[in-house]
BALUMMAR-988696 format. One line per field, with one value per atom (N, C-alpha, C): residue in three letters; x, y, z. Coordinates in nm, 3 decimals, padded with zeros to 5 digits. Layout:
<atoms>
code = ala ...
c1 = X ...
c2 = Y ...
c3 = Z ...
</atoms>
This chain:
<atoms>
code = met met met lys lys lys pro pro pro val val val asn asn asn thr thr thr val val val lys lys lys pro pro pro val val val ile ile ile gly gly gly leu leu leu ser ser ser thr thr thr tyr tyr tyr ala ala ala glu glu glu pro pro pro thr thr thr arg arg arg trp trp trp ala ala ala ala ala ala trp trp trp gln gln gln ala ala ala pro pro pro ala ala ala ala ala ala leu leu leu leu leu leu pro pro pro leu leu leu asn asn asn tyr tyr tyr ala ala ala glu glu glu gln gln gln val val val ala ala ala ala ala ala ala ala ala gly gly gly gly gly gly val val val pro pro pro val val val leu leu leu leu leu leu pro pro pro pro pro pro val val val pro pro pro gly gly gly ile ile ile thr thr thr ala ala ala ala ala ala val val val gly gly gly arg arg arg leu leu leu asp asp asp gly gly gly leu leu leu val val val leu leu leu thr thr thr gly gly gly gly gly gly gly gly gly asp asp asp ile ile ile asp asp asp pro pro pro ala ala ala ser ser ser tyr tyr tyr gly gly gly ala ala ala ala ala ala arg arg arg his his his pro pro pro arg arg arg thr thr thr gly gly gly pro pro pro ala ala ala ser ser ser ala ala ala glu glu glu arg arg arg asp asp asp arg arg arg ala ala ala glu glu glu leu leu leu asp asp asp leu leu leu leu leu leu ala ala ala ala ala ala ala ala ala leu leu leu ala ala ala ala ala ala gly gly gly leu leu leu pro pro pro val val val leu leu leu gly gly gly ile ile ile cys cys cys arg arg arg gly gly gly leu leu leu gln gln gln leu leu leu leu leu leu asn asn asn ile ile ile ala ala ala arg arg arg gly gly gly gly gly gly thr thr thr leu leu leu his his his gln gln gln his his his leu leu leu gly gly gly asp asp asp leu leu leu pro pro pro ala ala ala gly gly gly asp asp asp arg arg arg gly gly gly his his his thr thr thr pro pro pro gln gln gln pro pro pro gly gly gly thr thr thr phe phe phe gly gly gly ser ser ser his his his pro pro pro val val val gln gln gln val val val ala ala ala ala ala ala gly gly gly ser ser ser met met met leu leu leu ala ala ala gly gly gly ile ile ile leu leu leu arg arg arg ala ala ala asp asp asp arg arg arg pro pro pro phe phe phe ala ala ala val val val pro pro pro thr thr thr ala ala ala his his his his his his gln gln gln ala ala ala ile ile ile asp asp asp arg arg arg leu leu leu gly gly gly ala ala ala gly gly gly leu leu leu thr thr thr ala ala ala thr thr thr ala ala ala trp trp trp ala ala ala ala ala ala asp asp asp gly gly gly ile ile ile ile ile ile glu glu glu ala ala ala ala ala ala glu glu glu leu leu leu ala ala ala gly gly gly gly gly gly asp asp asp his his his his his his pro pro pro phe phe phe val val val leu leu leu ala ala ala val val val gln gln gln trp trp trp his his his pro pro pro glu glu glu ala ala ala gly gly gly asp asp asp asp asp asp pro pro pro arg arg arg leu leu leu leu leu leu ala ala ala ala ala ala leu leu leu val val val ala ala ala ala ala ala ala ala ala gln gln gln gly gly gly ala ala ala pro pro pro ala ala ala pro pro pro ala ala ala thr thr thr ala ala ala ser ser ser ala ala ala leu leu leu leu leu leu thr thr thr ala ala ala thr thr thr gly gly gly pro pro pro thr thr thr thr thr thr ser ser ser pro pro pro arg arg arg thr thr thr ser ser ser ala ala ala arg arg arg
c1 = 02.310 02.201 02.239 02.209 02.236 02.145 02.201 02.117 02.019 01.900 01.799 01.842 01.842 01.885 01.767 01.787 01.679 01.670 01.770 01.766 01.678 01.600 01.513 01.596 01.564 01.643 01.612 01.714 01.700 01.670 01.558 01.512 01.515 01.596 01.603 01.491 01.430 01.321 01.362 01.373 01.406 01.290 01.321 01.218 01.211 01.102 01.089 01.173 01.201 01.249 01.164 01.070 00.968 00.946 00.904 00.858 00.734 00.734 00.630 00.585 00.457 00.404 00.360 00.390 00.335 00.330 00.220 00.195 00.219 00.307 00.335 00.455 00.506 00.633 00.614 00.707 00.715 00.862 00.905 01.046 01.061 01.172 01.200 01.211 01.157 01.158 01.178 01.242 01.246 01.123 01.041 00.914 00.872 00.781 00.731 00.598 00.498 00.374 00.403 00.335 00.363 00.337 00.247 00.211 00.328 00.428 00.548 00.614 00.642 00.710 00.624 00.493 00.404 00.407 00.407 00.409 00.543 00.652 00.783 00.788 00.741 00.743 00.652 00.534 00.441 00.498 00.586 00.648 00.771 00.807 00.920 01.049 01.042 01.160 01.168 01.284 01.304 01.318 01.216 01.223 01.312 01.396 01.485 01.470 01.440 01.424 01.560 01.571 01.695 01.671 01.701 01.676 01.773 01.733 01.819 01.925 02.027 02.135 02.267 02.368 02.498 02.554 02.610 02.672 02.579 02.450 02.353 02.388 02.464 02.499 02.583 02.644 02.720 02.630 02.499 02.405 02.386 02.417 02.388 02.459 02.579 02.653 02.587 02.490 02.420 02.278 02.241 02.106 02.105 01.986 01.964 01.874 01.810 01.724 01.693 01.645 01.619 01.486 01.404 01.282 01.298 01.285 01.281 01.135 01.095 00.954 00.899 00.767 00.701 00.735 00.697 00.725 00.707 00.770 00.753 00.831 00.814 00.879 01.031 01.099 01.245 01.288 01.398 01.448 01.469 01.399 01.416 01.556 01.635 01.774 01.852 01.806 01.876 01.862 01.765 01.755 01.759 01.819 01.850 01.732 01.628 01.508 01.487 01.421 01.380 01.259 01.241 01.129 00.997 00.901 00.765 00.691 00.599 00.528 00.452 00.413 00.337 00.425 00.556 00.647 00.661 00.644 00.650 00.792 00.805 00.939 01.013 01.141 01.223 01.302 01.339 01.429 01.565 01.660 01.793 01.857 01.833 01.892 01.835 01.704 01.645 01.685 01.681 01.723 01.863 01.955 02.095 02.109 02.045 02.058 02.003 01.888 01.828 01.905 01.954 02.037 02.163 02.223 02.342 02.309 02.196 02.154 02.131 02.065 02.039 02.169 02.261 02.389 02.464 02.464 02.534 02.465 02.332 02.258 02.281 02.282 02.308 02.450 02.545 02.683 02.700 02.620 02.629 02.542 02.461 02.374 02.254 02.212 02.097 01.966 01.866 01.732 01.679 01.615 01.562 01.419 01.331 01.194 01.169 01.129 01.094 00.943 00.892 00.748 00.722 00.642 00.601 00.723 00.757 00.880 01.001 01.000 01.111 01.130 01.020 01.031 01.093 01.049 01.102 01.250 01.288 01.428 01.515 01.468 01.542 01.560 01.456 01.464 01.565 01.563 01.659 01.801 01.820 01.954 02.010 01.923 01.966 01.966 01.956 01.965 01.833 01.721 01.590 01.537 01.419 01.356 01.212 01.147 01.010 00.920 00.791 00.685 00.662 00.674 00.661 00.517 00.422 00.282 00.194 00.130 00.054 -00.064 -00.114 -00.225 -00.192 -00.062 -00.021 -00.019 -00.027 -00.020 -00.151 -00.147 -00.269 -00.384 -00.352 -00.458 -00.502 -00.430 -00.462 -00.426 -00.474 -00.449 -00.570 -00.558 -00.671 -00.666 -00.697 -00.710 -00.583 -00.471 -00.345 -00.336 -00.400 -00.385 -00.518 -00.542 -00.667 -00.659 -00.757 -00.753 -00.634 -00.570 -00.455 -00.490 -00.396 -00.415 -00.498 -00.528 -00.605 -00.538 -00.575 -00.532 -00.650 -00.622 -00.719 -00.697 -00.758 -00.744 -00.761 -00.678 -00.693 -00.634 -00.672 -00.619 -00.481 -00.403 -00.275 -00.271 -00.193 -00.170 -00.024 00.004 00.141 00.188 00.314 00.371 00.387 00.337 00.354 00.502 00.543 00.681 00.773 00.722 00.806 00.816 00.914 00.925 00.799 00.747 00.626 00.508 00.493 00.385 00.402 00.527 00.553 00.515 00.532 00.498 00.347 00.282 00.140 00.047 00.102 00.019 -00.095 -00.062 -00.164 -00.164 -00.274 -00.286 -00.393 -00.447 -00.547 -00.533 -00.588 -00.575 -00.636 -00.574 -00.624 -00.603 -00.681 -00.677 -00.566 -00.503 -00.396 -00.422 -00.374 -00.384 -00.283 -00.326 -00.240 -00.249 -00.139 -00.135 -00.007 -00.010 00.109 00.067 00.144 00.116 00.235 00.340 00.454 00.473 00.549 00.569 00.688 00.730 00.842 00.810 00.905 00.899 00.994 01.123 01.222 01.272 01.266 01.307 01.460 01.510 01.653 01.721 01.853 01.932 01.919 01.898 01.890 01.756 01.663 01.532 01.434 01.345 01.240 01.106 01.020 00.886 00.806 00.739 00.667 00.523 00.473 00.331 00.295 00.170 00.122 -00.021 -00.055 -00.194 -00.262 -00.394 -00.468 -00.429 -00.377 -00.335 -00.191 -00.125 00.011 00.120 00.083 00.184 00.252 00.385 00.460 00.433 00.391 00.355 00.452 00.546 00.646 00.765 00.881 01.003 01.092 01.172 01.267 01.404 01.507 01.644 01.699 01.743 01.805 01.947 01.971 02.103 02.163 02.096 02.152 02.169 02.276 02.298 02.327 02.389 02.428 02.308 02.207 02.087 01.964 01.946 01.834 01.698 01.693 01.566 01.581 01.555 01.547 01.419 01.317 01.182 01.123 01.048 00.983 00.847 00.752 00.616 00.575 00.484 00.438 00.326 00.262 00.152 00.203 00.109 00.143 00.093 00.170 00.124 00.104 00.181 00.169 00.034 -00.033 -00.163 -00.280 -00.252 -00.357 -00.361 -00.436 -00.451 -00.378 -00.285 -00.207 -00.061 -00.013 00.121 00.230 00.197 00.291 00.417 00.412 00.534 00.637 00.594 00.689 00.731 00.640 00.677 00.780 00.768 00.865 01.003 01.007 01.136 01.199 01.120 01.173 01.224 01.148 01.192 01.324 01.335 01.459 01.576 01.548 01.653 01.700 01.614 01.653 01.722 01.733 01.803 01.713 01.580 01.489 01.503 01.496 01.508 01.388 01.412 01.303 01.219 01.087 01.000 01.041 01.096 01.142 01.239 01.302 01.398 01.363 01.401 01.378 01.457 01.576 01.654 01.584 01.515 01.437 01.324 01.262 01.155 01.207 01.324 01.382 01.401 01.451 01.472 01.340 01.235 01.108 01.030 01.040 00.949 01.017 01.140 01.209 01.184 01.066 01.047 01.053 01.098 01.101 00.998 00.920 00.819 00.682 00.580 00.443 00.405 00.327 00.281 00.179 00.127 00.026 00.085 00.187 00.249 00.397 00.475 00.619 00.642 00.758 00.791 00.797 00.729 00.718 00.841
c2 = -00.526 -00.451 -00.303 -00.241 -00.098 -00.019 00.076 00.153 00.241 00.259 00.345 00.490 00.562 00.702 00.791 00.890 00.982 01.099 01.115 01.221 01.175 01.265 01.229 01.178 01.060 01.007 01.077 01.091 01.153 01.043 01.055 00.953 01.010 00.950 00.993 00.933 01.014 00.972 00.999 00.895 00.916 00.987 01.060 01.143 01.120 01.167 01.183 01.302 01.309 01.431 01.449 01.544 01.556 01.703 01.729 01.864 01.896 02.013 02.046 02.191 02.215 02.352 02.391 02.511 02.566 02.718 02.776 02.919 02.956 03.055 03.096 03.025 02.924 02.864 02.726 02.692 02.558 02.523 02.413 02.376 02.232 02.168 02.035 02.049 01.950 01.959 01.821 01.818 01.697 01.701 01.596 01.603 01.467 01.470 01.349 01.384 01.295 01.322 01.349 01.448 01.494 01.387 01.290 01.194 01.106 01.085 01.013 01.089 01.216 01.297 01.314 01.327 01.344 01.222 01.101 00.981 00.965 00.999 00.993 01.091 01.213 01.315 01.276 01.222 01.182 01.071 00.989 00.880 00.925 01.053 01.105 01.117 01.097 01.112 01.250 01.280 01.404 01.365 01.393 01.353 01.446 01.386 01.462 01.405 01.491 01.447 01.428 01.320 01.285 01.287 01.396 01.403 01.313 01.264 01.174 01.251 01.299 01.375 01.304 01.325 01.261 01.297 01.199 01.222 01.217 01.185 01.186 01.083 00.981 00.878 00.935 01.052 01.115 01.149 01.157 01.187 01.070 00.948 00.829 00.834 00.888 00.897 00.987 01.070 01.159 01.110 00.994 00.940 00.833 00.813 00.703 00.596 00.626 00.530 00.579 00.487 00.520 00.461 00.543 00.496 00.509 00.395 00.395 00.402 00.514 00.546 00.491 00.506 00.460 00.547 00.500 00.578 00.495 00.540 00.479 00.350 00.290 00.163 00.178 00.072 00.066 00.009 00.059 00.012 -00.139 -00.217 -00.363 -00.410 -00.325 -00.363 -00.387 -00.326 -00.342 -00.483 -00.560 -00.701 -00.794 -00.744 -00.828 -00.866 -00.781 -00.813 -00.711 -00.756 -00.664 -00.585 -00.468 -00.382 -00.437 -00.450 -00.489 -00.367 -00.386 -00.271 -00.189 -00.251 -00.179 -00.122 -00.143 -00.084 00.065 00.142 00.287 00.338 00.466 00.525 00.525 00.493 00.487 00.617 00.645 00.756 00.697 00.707 00.650 00.715 00.844 00.915 00.863 00.843 00.793 00.648 00.566 00.425 00.418 00.492 00.487 00.541 00.655 00.716 00.624 00.562 00.478 00.348 00.289 00.169 00.202 00.318 00.359 00.389 00.456 00.483 00.354 00.258 00.130 00.059 00.054 -00.013 00.052 00.185 00.255 00.232 00.231 00.209 00.068 -00.031 -00.169 -00.183 -00.120 -00.127 -00.064 00.040 00.109 00.044 -00.056 -00.122 -00.038 00.058 00.141 00.064 00.094 00.041 00.093 00.006 00.042 -00.007 00.080 00.042 00.076 -00.023 -00.001 -00.001 00.089 00.101 00.092 -00.005 -00.027 -00.038 00.066 00.065 00.025 00.067 00.035 -00.114 -00.191 -00.337 -00.392 -00.342 -00.389 -00.354 -00.236 -00.195 -00.285 -00.314 -00.403 -00.540 -00.590 -00.721 -00.721 -00.616 -00.605 -00.595 -00.516 -00.501 -00.634 -00.726 -00.857 -00.961 -00.918 -01.010 -01.069 -01.019 -01.069 -01.003 -01.048 -00.995 -00.956 -00.890 -00.844 -00.900 -00.919 -00.926 -00.784 -00.760 -00.623 -00.578 -00.672 -00.632 -00.744 -00.720 -00.825 -00.873 -00.788 -00.828 -00.942 -00.969 -01.078 -01.213 -01.216 -01.342 -01.419 -01.553 -01.633 -01.585 -01.541 -01.494 -01.352 -01.284 -01.147 -01.052 -00.930 -00.828 -00.824 -00.883 -00.892 -00.781 -00.661 -00.551 -00.478 -00.511 -00.445 -00.306 -00.289 -00.166 -00.094 00.007 00.085 00.185 00.271 00.378 00.469 00.523 00.611 00.726 00.755 00.864 00.829 00.699 00.655 00.533 00.503 00.381 00.284 00.158 00.053 -00.014 -00.131 -00.204 -00.352 -00.434 -00.579 -00.639 -00.761 -00.821 -00.881 -00.885 -00.955 -01.045 -01.151 -01.243 -01.236 -01.213 -01.199 -01.331 -01.366 -01.490 -01.480 -01.579 -01.585 -01.594 -01.525 -01.530 -01.433 -01.359 -01.263 -01.132 -01.051 -00.918 -00.837 -00.849 -00.778 -00.816 -00.946 -00.990 -00.934 -00.923 -00.867 -00.720 -00.648 -00.506 -00.486 -00.562 -00.538 -00.624 -00.724 -00.814 -00.872 -00.915 -00.962 -01.114 -01.176 -01.320 -01.365 -01.268 -01.300 -01.196 -01.223 -01.125 -00.990 -00.885 -00.750 -00.669 -00.563 -00.483 -00.378 -00.355 -00.255 -00.162 -00.036 00.054 00.013 00.007 -00.048 00.032 00.037 00.099 00.054 -00.062 -00.111 -00.209 -00.209 -00.307 -00.401 -00.385 -00.474 -00.533 -00.644 -00.711 -00.805 -00.859 -00.953 -01.078 -01.120 -01.249 -01.343 -01.341 -01.422 -01.343 -01.404 -01.338 -01.328 -01.214 -01.190 -01.265 -01.276 -01.351 -01.290 -01.376 -01.334 -01.279 -01.265 -01.212 -01.325 -01.298 -01.389 -01.323 -01.386 -01.333 -01.349 -01.242 -01.247 -01.199 -01.170 -01.141 -01.166 -01.205 -01.238 -01.189 -01.152 -01.129 -01.264 -01.263 -01.387 -01.460 -01.387 -01.449 -01.499 -01.491 -01.540 -01.438 -01.316 -01.212 -01.177 -01.172 -01.135 -00.989 -00.965 -00.831 -00.774 -00.854 -00.803 -00.897 -00.843 -00.924 -00.862 -00.947 -00.905 -00.962 -00.889 -00.932 -00.997 -01.122 -01.191 -01.139 -01.065 -01.004 -01.009 -01.074 -01.084 -00.947 -00.931 -00.807 -00.689 -00.714 -00.603 -00.545 -00.627 -00.579 -00.617 -00.556 -00.596 -00.552 -00.449 -00.400 -00.361 -00.457 -00.430 -00.499 -00.419 -00.466 -00.383 -00.447 -00.372 -00.433 -00.347 -00.391 -00.338 -00.411 -00.370 -00.266 -00.256 -00.160 -00.025 00.066 00.205 00.238 00.206 00.236 00.385 00.468 00.613 00.666 00.589 00.633 00.582 00.501 00.445 00.509 00.447 00.503 00.421 00.334 00.254 00.299 00.372 00.429 00.334 00.208 00.125 00.089 00.078 00.043 00.156 00.278 00.389 00.416 00.395 00.410 00.306 00.184 00.080 00.114 00.173 00.216 00.322 00.420 00.527 00.467 00.373 00.309 00.234 00.162 00.091 00.188 00.304 00.405 00.462 00.453 00.498 00.388 00.270 00.161 00.059 00.072 -00.028 -00.159 -00.275 -00.402 -00.429 -00.496 -00.536 -00.642 -00.648 -00.748 -00.891 -00.918 -01.052 -01.035 -01.142 -01.133 -01.229 -01.193 -01.282 -01.411 -01.403 -01.524 -01.622 -01.569 -01.657 -01.721 -01.643 -01.699 -01.811 -01.791 -01.895 -02.023 -02.012 -02.130 -02.200 -02.118 -02.175 -02.234 -02.171 -02.209 -02.266 -02.229 -02.283 -02.209 -02.222 -02.166 -02.014 -01.957 -01.812 -01.764 -01.853 -01.813 -01.832 -01.795 -01.802 -01.946 -01.968 -02.102 -02.151 -02.058 -02.098 -02.117 -02.034 -02.044 -02.027 -02.089 -02.062 -01.927 -01.867 -01.740 -01.763 -01.673 -01.695 -01.640
c3 = 02.750 02.687 02.679 02.564 02.548 02.642 02.720 02.811 02.735 02.793 02.731 02.746 02.635 02.631 02.665 02.747 02.783 02.687 02.598 02.497 02.382 02.326 02.214 02.096 02.043 01.932 01.801 01.719 01.587 01.485 01.416 01.321 01.180 01.094 00.955 00.873 00.788 00.700 00.555 00.475 00.334 00.264 00.158 00.094 -00.057 -00.112 -00.256 -00.302 -00.432 -00.496 -00.620 -00.615 -00.719 -00.757 -00.882 -00.916 -00.832 -00.771 -00.673 -00.690 -00.659 -00.661 -00.521 -00.478 -00.354 -00.369 -00.323 -00.339 -00.486 -00.511 -00.648 -00.708 -00.635 -00.674 -00.735 -00.823 -00.879 -00.895 -00.831 -00.833 -00.787 -00.821 -00.762 -00.611 -00.538 -00.392 -00.331 -00.217 -00.134 -00.047 -00.054 00.017 00.069 00.165 00.229 00.295 00.288 00.362 00.509 00.565 00.700 00.806 00.776 00.880 00.924 00.840 00.884 01.000 00.977 01.078 01.202 01.184 01.299 01.390 01.331 01.414 01.486 01.419 01.484 01.600 01.578 01.683 01.799 01.767 01.872 01.960 01.901 01.976 02.055 02.044 02.119 02.041 01.907 01.824 01.760 01.705 01.629 01.482 01.400 01.259 01.177 01.093 01.005 00.864 00.767 00.630 00.563 00.486 00.418 00.268 00.198 00.054 -00.021 -00.139 -00.216 -00.294 -00.223 -00.284 -00.256 -00.340 -00.316 -00.179 -00.111 00.017 00.136 00.114 00.224 00.331 00.295 00.395 00.509 00.489 00.599 00.716 00.691 00.800 00.895 00.850 00.930 01.065 01.069 01.193 01.297 01.255 01.348 01.377 01.322 01.342 01.449 01.506 01.600 01.541 01.429 01.361 01.221 01.134 00.994 00.953 00.883 00.819 00.669 00.598 00.452 00.414 00.355 00.338 00.207 00.191 00.070 -00.050 -00.168 -00.289 -00.414 -00.522 -00.653 -00.669 -00.786 -00.817 -00.824 -00.784 -00.788 -00.923 -00.977 -01.106 -01.102 -01.187 -01.183 -01.220 -01.283 -01.312 -01.183 -01.072 -00.945 -00.890 -00.940 -00.901 -01.022 -01.130 -01.246 -01.332 -01.333 -01.411 -01.522 -01.628 -01.733 -01.685 -01.739 -01.697 -01.748 -01.657 -01.692 -01.749 -01.844 -01.900 -01.796 -01.683 -01.582 -01.470 -01.479 -01.380 -01.406 -01.300 -01.315 -01.333 -01.368 -01.384 -01.251 -01.257 -01.137 -01.120 -00.997 -00.967 -00.932 -01.025 -01.000 -00.878 -00.858 -00.745 -00.613 -00.609 -00.485 -00.459 -00.563 -00.546 -00.487 -00.547 -00.503 -00.361 -00.333 -00.201 -00.092 -00.116 -00.012 00.007 -00.102 -00.086 -00.007 -00.033 00.041 00.188 00.211 00.350 00.426 00.361 00.427 00.460 00.364 00.389 00.505 00.508 00.616 00.750 00.751 00.875 00.928 00.839 00.883 00.936 00.868 00.914 01.052 01.080 01.208 01.316 01.277 01.374 01.415 01.329 01.362 01.346 01.427 01.401 01.268 01.191 01.060 01.048 00.999 00.966 00.820 00.741 00.602 00.586 00.504 00.479 00.329 00.288 00.150 00.058 -00.015 -00.096 -00.011 00.117 00.206 00.227 00.233 00.240 00.112 -00.001 -00.129 -00.143 -00.096 -00.102 -00.014 00.107 00.196 00.131 00.069 00.005 -00.109 -00.191 -00.302 -00.249 -00.143 -00.086 -00.037 00.001 00.049 -00.062 -00.189 -00.301 -00.346 -00.294 -00.333 -00.459 -00.501 -00.622 -00.592 -00.690 -00.675 -00.784 -00.748 -00.848 -00.896 -01.026 -01.074 -01.093 -01.101 -01.114 -01.061 -00.947 -00.882 -00.966 -01.053 -01.139 -01.233 -01.253 -01.342 -01.272 -01.140 -01.067 -01.082 -01.067 -01.083 -00.995 -00.873 -00.783 -00.815 -00.904 -00.936 -00.822 -00.834 -00.732 -00.640 -00.523 -00.431 -00.327 -00.372 -00.278 -00.244 -00.309 -00.277 -00.341 -00.457 -00.535 -00.547 -00.466 -00.477 -00.592 -00.600 -00.699 -00.671 -00.775 -00.753 -00.659 -00.569 -00.475 -00.353 -00.337 -00.220 -00.158 -00.035 00.032 00.037 00.008 00.028 00.162 00.179 00.304 00.277 00.340 00.334 00.460 00.496 00.619 00.599 00.705 00.708 00.831 00.820 00.932 00.970 01.097 01.146 01.207 01.184 01.238 01.389 01.459 01.605 01.639 01.745 01.789 01.719 01.619 01.547 01.625 01.588 01.647 01.615 01.493 01.453 01.542 01.570 01.658 01.799 01.844 01.975 01.983 01.872 01.869 01.861 01.772 01.744 01.828 01.899 01.982 01.898 01.778 01.683 01.678 01.718 01.711 01.613 01.536 01.434 01.322 01.203 01.094 01.130 01.079 01.102 00.974 00.955 00.833 00.840 00.725 00.715 00.597 00.603 00.488 00.381 00.257 00.153 00.024 -00.050 -00.183 -00.252 -00.316 -00.387 -00.496 -00.605 -00.711 -00.730 -00.649 -00.651 -00.512 -00.504 -00.376 -00.387 -00.273 -00.271 -00.350 -00.433 -00.501 -00.428 -00.463 -00.390 -00.270 -00.154 -00.031 -00.024 00.020 00.027 00.141 00.131 00.229 00.369 00.467 00.605 00.648 00.553 00.586 00.619 00.712 00.750 00.723 00.644 00.623 00.752 00.795 00.923 00.913 00.794 00.776 00.630 00.608 00.474 00.457 00.333 00.297 00.275 00.260 00.242 00.114 00.015 -00.111 -00.107 00.010 00.023 -00.002 -00.043 -00.067 00.066 00.064 00.184 00.218 00.341 00.386 00.489 00.538 00.633 00.635 00.667 00.679 00.785 00.849 00.951 00.917 00.955 00.931 01.057 01.044 01.156 01.173 01.280 01.293 01.431 01.526 01.660 01.724 01.802 01.876 01.784 01.666 01.580 01.507 01.476 01.407 01.489 01.605 01.691 01.639 01.550 01.500 01.354 01.264 01.121 01.074 01.050 01.024 00.911 00.822 00.715 00.685 00.651 00.620 00.483 00.418 00.285 00.294 00.409 00.422 00.470 00.494 00.530 00.670 00.775 00.911 00.935 00.866 00.888 00.840 00.753 00.700 00.783 00.883 00.967 01.104 01.194 01.328 01.434 01.392 01.486 01.481 01.582 01.577 01.628 01.658 01.732 01.655 01.523 01.449 01.455 01.427 01.433 01.577 01.672 01.813 01.854 01.800 01.832 01.777 01.658 01.602 01.692 01.734 01.820 01.952 02.008 02.132 02.112 01.999 01.970 01.953 01.894 01.875 02.008 02.111 02.245 02.324 02.265 02.333 02.397 02.379 02.435 02.358 02.425 02.355 02.265 02.152 02.063 02.132 02.101 02.165 02.137 02.019 01.982 01.868 01.823 01.715 01.605 01.482 01.369 01.384 01.447 01.464 01.556 01.658 01.746 01.669 01.578 01.496 01.407 01.347 01.263 01.340 01.462 01.544 01.574 01.595 01.636 01.520 01.400 01.293 01.170 01.145 01.028 00.899 00.832 00.698 00.700 00.587 00.573 00.472 00.413 00.317 00.376 00.300 00.349 00.382 00.488 00.518 00.417 00.336 00.238 00.099 00.065 -00.066 -00.051 -00.137 -00.139 -00.203 -00.179 -00.244 -00.393 -00.467 -00.612 -00.681
</atoms>
């Protein structure tokens, strides 16, 4: 077992790159809602923003953990799909930077937490695909997409025996903050679905990686926007060398299927 480090772990947070206004200024900026960094700091980590610029993967060697944060839609060409009319504009720079950061973090065995877009990015990196607009599905969009600029809420059910269940101690459905119109369709290689919405949409996935990938977890909701800090705290603990509560590989052995118990992956 890796010894627990007493030095505060450095946690990289991927960022937007957007035109921004502040005071009398207007310029492109690397930015991220402050609550991501606040939760990392409150858990004992040192948050470091990672802008989507060429060469950013050189930072991975100085990190102890990585958070792939929420954001806009990913270019559907990255998973071999034509663009849906409701798919938003993609940032080629951010897509490329985050895919490269994820690859470097996995190669280094760093703990990784994906949030919303981060779950979708992890799935694409593993060869999976996305539903580009949940409103097109037979069940429609059941509470996943609130009014723009707000978070909605819907319940999720976590798989017993998963790492996520070990972190959240959840044995019944609970409400999560949500804001997304896309979601996992075909699950990527090596990933295990570990939470679902009531309509069967995959809400979390873990990478089965044994000792080399002891903590690779992503959720479709926004824990940083809620009042439960345990997911980001678990990442910080893993970055310090603490063992994960459970592993996706153990879940695979125990349960077998990687898709929703209510619906197959669409």
